[in-house]
N, C-alpha and C positions, 0 to 999 in steps of 0.2 A: 475455457475455464482454467486449465492448468497454467496458461501464460499469465492470467490475472492473479492467480494465487502466488505464483513465483515472483511476480513483479511488485506485489504490494508491500514488500519489506518486512512482513510479519512472519513469514514462513521460515522455520529454523531447520526443518528436515526437507530433503528433496521431494518435490511432488513427483509421483511415479506412475507410469502407465505400464501395466503388465499385460502383454498379449499372450494368450494361451496357445502355445505351440504344440507340436507333436513330432516325434522322431519320424513319422511318416513323410515329413518334408524331404527327407533324404532320398525318397523314391521318385521325387518329381525332378525331371531333368530340365525341361524348359517350360515354364508356366505360360510363356507367350512366345509365339514365333511370328516375326513380321510377315513371313510368307503366307501365313494362314489368314491374316486379316488386314494386311497393309493395304491402304487405299479403299477399303470397303467401309461404307457408311453404316452397315448393319451393326447393331450392338453386339459386343463380344458375348454378353450373357446369352443372346439368342443363338450363338453358335455351339452352345453346349449340347451334348447328345440328349435325346429324350428317354434314353434307357437308364436303368438303375446303375449306380456306380459300383458294380460288382467287385471290381478289383481295388476299389478305393483310390484310384489314380486321381480322380477329381478332388477328393478329400486331400490327398497328398499335395497337389498343386495349390489348393487353397491355403494350406498351412505354410508352404514356401512363400506364397504371395503375401501372407500376413507378416512373415518375418522380413520380407523386402519392404513392406510398408513401414515396419519398425525402423529399418535402416533410413528410409526417407525422413521419418520424424526426427531421428537423431541428427540428421544433417540440416533439416529445415526449421525446427523449432527455435525460437529466438533464445539467445544466450541469457541466462539469468543467474542470480545468486540467491539461494542454492539452485543448481541446474535442474532442469526437468529430466528425469531419467526414463528411458523407454527400455523395457526388459522383455525378452522372450523367455517363456518358461514352459517346459513340458512336465506334466504332473506324473508321468510314468504310466503304466498300463492300468487303465481304469475300467471297471465293469459297467460300461455304459450301454444303452440301447443300440447305439451304432455298432459297437463291437459285437454284441450278442447277435444282431441281425446279420452281421458279416460272417460270423463263424457258423451260424445255423443252429436250428433247434436241437439236433442230435448232440452236437458238441456242448451246447449250453446245458442240456439235460444231464449229460455225463459229468461235466464240471461242477454242476450244482449238487447232484446227488452224492458225489464223492467228497465234496467239500474243497476240492482243488480250486474252485473259483475264488474262495476266500484266501487261499494261500498264494495264488499266482497274481491276482488282480487286486487293485485298490478299490475301496468303495468310493462313491462320489464325494463323500465328506473327506476321506483321506486324500483324494486327488486335489480337492480345494485347498486343504491345508498345505500340500506341497507347493501349490502356486503362491499362496499368500506368504509362505515362509521365505520366499525370495526377497521380500521386503526387508527381512532381517540382515541379509547379506549385501543387498544392493549398494548402499552408500559406501561400503568398505571395498567393493570389488570392481566398480565400474565408473567411468566418466560419462559425461553426456553424449560423447560421440562414439564410444566403444561399445561393441556388442559383447555382452556376456550372456551365454545361453545356459539357463538353469534347467537341470534335469533332476527330478525327484527332490526338489527343494535345495539343491546344491549347485553352485556355479561350476563351469568348466565342461559342460556337455559338448559333444561334437556337433557342429552345425555345418551344413553345406556351404561351400564357398559362394554359391549363388545368393545365399541369404544375406551376405554382407557386401555384395558387389553393388556399388552405387550405379554403375552403368545398367546392370540388369534391373535394378530397382526403378531407375528412371524410365526404362522401357515399359515396365509394368504400369507406372503412373501415367505415362503419356498415352498409351494405347488401350489400357483397360480401365483404370480407376477414374481418371479425369473425365473421359467422355460420359461415364455413367453418372457422375455427380454434377456435371455442368448444368447450371440452371436450378439445381436442387439446393445446393449449399453455396454460400459465399466463401471463396477461398482467399487466403492472404495473397497479396500481389506477388510476393517472392515465390509463391508456388505456381505462378502463372505460366507454366509451360504451354506453348501453343500446340494444342492437341491436334490441330488440323494439318500440321506439317509432319512429314514422315522422316 
């Protein structure tokens, strides 16, 4: 859809994809290791543990993987005028069910009763506004190929080097994403990495 909008000649502002990130991605060291699944026909999804993500490490890896997918999109989407922008944006600390479940009932009760939850964390609405506000900055601060990481609605947040590494992103694509979507969606030919080679 984005490529059609960008190529029809009627679009005056850059079509934009915003992937909702998190500073948790900084805690993910390697979202995929060839040694763990190389040569194995089993789905990567099936290798995930059956236990709860108590330390949010799986969440952190998923956020790093999303940023790596953004890197792939920036490299693979066709050139257009205006260009399609792919942005990573972290809304800040948002008072979500995921966060509340992670910190536990006692902490949630204390933060709620004292009113600190409203001072320290954003509401879901405020978090959404921080993400959407990236649209105001995007055309001024980024090119189609460059990563600009937005935090709290402003560009310039610190992002892990793995999040912009094309080599790491290609490994993610080849060994994790492409095998999962093969036969489900039709991919552009230029995205046709042979996922069966290691």
